[in-house]
Structure formats: C-alpha cells, structure tokens
C-alpha positions in Angstrom: -37.5 -23.8 -4.5 -39.2 -26.1 -7.5 -37.4 -24.8 -10.1 -34.1 -24.8 -8.0 -34.8 -28.3 -7.9 -35.1 -28.6 -10.9 -31.9 -27.3 -11.9 -30.5 -29.6 -9.7 -32.4 -32.6 -11.5 -30.7 -31.7 -14.5 -27.2 -30.7 -13.4 -27.0 -34.4 -11.7 -24.4 -36.5 -12.9 -26.8 -39.8 -12.9 -29.3 -38.2 -15.2 -28.8 -39.5 -18.1 -27.7 -37.4 -21.1 -24.8 -39.2 -22.1 -22.0 -36.9 -21.1 -19.9 -39.4 -19.6 -18.9 -40.5 -23.3 -17.5 -37.4 -24.5 -14.5 -35.6 -22.6 -14.9 -32.3 -24.9 -12.1 -32.5 -26.6 -9.5 -33.0 -23.0 -8.4 -36.7 -24.1 -6.8 -35.4 -26.6 -5.4 -32.6 -25.0 -3.7 -35.3 -22.3 -2.8 -37.1 -25.3 -0.8 -34.5 -26.8 0.4 -33.2 -23.0 0.7 -36.0 -21.1 2.1 -34.9 -18.1 -0.3 -31.9 -17.1 -0.3 -30.9 -13.9 -3.6 -29.6 -12.0 -2.7 -26.4 -12.3 -2.5 -26.7 -16.1 -5.8 -28.5 -16.3 -6.9 -25.5 -14.3 -5.7 -23.1 -16.4 -7.5 -25.1 -19.9 -10.7 -25.3 -17.7 -11.0 -21.7 -17.1 -10.2 -21.2 -20.9 -12.8 -23.1 -21.4 -15.4 -21.6 -19.3 -14.4 -18.0 -20.3 -13.3 -18.7 -24.3 -16.0 -21.7 -25.3 -19.0 -21.9 -22.8 -19.3 -18.2 -22.3 -19.2 -16.8 -25.5 -20.5 -19.9 -27.8 -22.7 -23.1 -26.0 -24.2 -20.4 -23.5 -25.6 -18.0 -26.5 -27.0 -20.9 -28.3 -28.5 -21.9 -25.5 -30.1 -18.9 -24.2 -31.0 -18.1 -28.0 -32.7 -21.6 -27.7 -34.5 -21.4 -24.1 -36.2 -18.0 -25.5 -37.4 -19.8 -28.9 -38.9 -22.1 -26.2 -40.9 -24.4 -28.5 -40.9 -22.8 -31.7 -39.2 -25.6 -33.4 -38.3 -23.4 -37.0 -36.2 -20.9 -34.8 -34.4 -24.2 -33.1 -33.6 -25.7 -36.0 -32.2 -22.4 -37.1 -30.1 -22.0 -33.9 -29.1 -25.6 -34.3 -27.7 -25.1 -37.8 -25.7 -21.9 -36.8 -23.9 -24.0 -34.4 -23.1 -26.7 -36.9 -21.8 -24.1 -39.1 -19.9 -22.7 -36.2 -18.1 -25.8 -35.1 -15.0 -26.0 -37.2 -14.0 -29.5 -36.1 -16.2 -32.9 -37.2 -15.3 -34.5 -33.8 -16.6 -31.5 -31.6 -19.9 -31.4 -34.1 -20.6 -35.1 -33.8 -20.3 -35.2 -30.2 -22.3 -32.3 -29.8 -25.1 -34.1 -31.6 -24.8 -37.7 -30.0 -25.1 -35.9 -26.9 -27.9 -33.9 -27.8 -29.6 -36.8 -29.2 -29.0 -38.7 -25.5 -30.5 -35.5 -23.7 -33.3 -35.9 -25.7 -33.9 -39.6 -25.1 -34.2 -39.2 -21.7 -36.4 -36.6 -22.1 -38.5 -38.1 -24.5 -38.9 -41.2 -22.6 -40.1 -39.2 -19.2 -42.6 -37.6 -21.5 -41.6 -34.3 -22.6 -43.1 -33.3 -25.6 -41.3 -30.4 -26.7 -37.9 -33.5 -26.4 -39.9 -35.8 -28.2 -40.9 -33.1 -31.1 -37.4 -32.1 -31.1 -36.3 -35.6 -31.5 -38.4 -37.0 -34.4 -37.0 -33.6 -36.4 -33.8 -34.6 -35.6 -34.8 -38.2 -37.3 -36.2 -36.2 -40.0 -33.3 -33.8 -40.7 -35.1 -30.5 -39.8 -32.5 -30.5 -36.8 -29.3 -31.6 -35.7 -29.7 -31.9 -32.2 -26.8 -29.9 -30.9 -26.7 -30.5 -27.3 -26.9 -26.6 -25.9 -29.8 -25.8 -28.3 -31.3 -29.2 -27.1 -30.9 -27.8 -23.6 -32.4 -24.4 -24.2 -35.6 -25.6 -25.8 -36.1 -28.3 -22.8 -35.1 -26.6 -20.2 -37.5 -23.5 -20.8 -40.2 -26.6 -20.5 -39.3 -27.8 -17.4 -39.7 -24.9 -14.7 -36.1 -23.6 -15.1 -35.6 -19.7 -16.1 -32.7 -17.9 -17.9 -30.4 -17.6 -15.1 -30.9 -21.3 -13.6 -30.7 -22.6 -17.4 -27.3 -21.0 -17.6 -26.4 -22.0 -14.3 -26.9 -25.6 -14.9 -25.4 -25.3 -18.2 -22.2 -24.0 -16.7 -22.1 -26.7 -14.0 -22.5 -29.6 -16.0 -20.0 -28.4 -18.7 -17.2 -28.0 -16.0 -18.3 -31.2 -13.9 -18.1 -32.8 -17.2 -14.5 -32.0 -17.9 -13.6 -32.7 -14.2 -15.3 -36.3 -14.7 -13.4 -37.1 -17.9 -10.0 -35.8 -16.1 -10.4 -37.8 -13.5 -11.1 -41.2 -15.7 -8.1 -40.2 -17.8 -6.2 -40.3 -14.4 -5.0 -37.6 -14.9 -6.1 -35.8 -11.4 -7.6 -37.4 -8.5 -11.2 -36.7 -7.2 -10.1 -34.3 -4.1 -8.1 -32.6 -6.9 -11.3 -32.5 -9.6 -13.4 -30.9 -6.5 -10.6 -28.0 -6.2 -10.4 -27.3 -9.6 -14.9 -27.9 -9.7 -15.2 -25.6 -7.0 -12.4 -22.8 -8.7 -14.3 -22.7 -11.3 -18.1 -21.7 -10.0 -17.3 -18.0 -9.6 -16.9 -17.8 -13.0 -19.8 -19.2 -14.2 -21.4 -16.8 -11.6 -19.7 -14.1 -13.4 -20.7 -14.9 -16.8 -24.4 -15.7 -16.2 -24.5 -12.1 -14.4 -23.6 -10.6 -17.6 -26.7 -10.2 -19.9 -27.1 -11.6 -23.3 -29.0 -9.2 -26.6 -31.5 -10.7 -28.8 -28.8 -10.7 -31.8 -25.3 -11.7 -29.6 -23.1 -14.0 -32.0 -21.7 -17.5 -31.4 -17.6 -17.2 -30.8 -15.5 -20.0 -29.7 -11.2 -19.6 -29.8 -9.6 -22.8 -28.2 -7.2 -23.6 -30.8 -5.6 -26.1 -28.6 -8.4 -28.1 -27.5 -9.9 -27.7 -30.9 -6.4 -29.1 -32.5 -6.5 -32.1 -29.6 -9.8 -32.9 -30.6 -9.1 -33.4 -34.3 -5.9 -35.3 -33.6 -8.0 -37.5 -31.2 -10.7 -37.9 -33.9 -8.1 -40.4 -35.9 -6.6 -41.6 -32.5 -6.8 -46.0 -33.2 -7.4 -46.5 -29.1 -10.0 -43.6 -27.6 -11.8 -43.4 -24.0 -14.3 -40.6 -25.0 -15.8 -39.8 -28.4 -14.3 -36.5 -28.8 
C-alpha cells in the first residue's frame, strides 16, 4: 500500500517537478495547427505514448531504475538520451525538467538526488528527466511497474494540462482524453523490457513543431 501511495505522490501535479513549464512540443504543434480538435489532440497523445513514451522515455526510465545508485551507469544512460534526442528544445526541456525534479528531491533529503544534482553541476551527468526519475524512484519505494505507471501518467497528464493552459481543450475534454490514455499506458507497462532494449522515438510532427517553437517570439512553455 505504501509503495502505491508513493507512486501517487510522485504523479501528483502539485509535486514541484517543474513540468508545468513544459508542453512536450504541444505548444508548437498547436501553433502549426491552431484549429486542432479534441479528437486530433487525442490522436496526438496516443501517438506520443506509443511512439515516444513507450519506446524511449520508458526504456530510459527502466534502465536507470535498474542501475539504481550507480552514478556511472546513470551517466551513461543520460548521455545516450542526449545523443538520441534530435532537437535542442527537447534536450533542453528534458534537462531542465530533470534539474527541477532533482532539486525537489534533494531538498526532501534524498541522497541519490543530492548525488545526481552534484554530478549534473560537475558535468558528469546531464540530468534528463526520465533518467533522473528512474534513479530516484528506485530509492523511494516504487517497483518497476509502479515507476512505469507513474511515468506514463505524468507524461499524459502533463500534455493534457498543457493543452488546457493553451486553450485548446476544456477541463472535462482533457479528462476524457486522459482517461482514454490509461489503458494504453497499462498495456505497455505489461510488456517486458530487456536489458539491451534500444531507445526509439518517431514523432516527426511534434519534433518539427518543437524546433519551430524554439524560434518563436512569444512562448508560454519552454518547449
């Protein structure tokens, strides 16, 4: 029961992880397609879960979770995430989000978060959010399944929150989209991940939108 409560704590939108500042490329996508309908947003979220979170973020998270407190192993995964993320806006957003996540846990007294924060400051780690989550969550009572569920829920709810703040959908429309994402997240969490699983991502529309958004004169979100 306590591990489930810890997962709920980490997935809670009030946890100061810094995710409120990031739209995961959605702001750029809406700028490219201002009249995006709720059904189209739902399709975009479905693609994000299938073609980014499940095959990239989840893999990095699990590999970091299994590395535990091994800072060298975490740094290696971190560098792989950096090298596998094509556009600068997404790399910077991931690192900033990871830095906020580490800062919160360090202030809460988590020793691994303190060590990772110092490693980022030294340049030994880059601090990508999925890697930082995997490492730290391995120390707060979550198992692999709960860590994946927490990550998937946080990614989906972050997108919904961004869409609401951007005025693309209403609150209840957002809850419908989020609810419909949950079985898909569960489906992927049930699939095993091997130790040699590669990081794979294919979301060209969101990638291009994020790259264009980086050059925008006015932005609500950092990426």
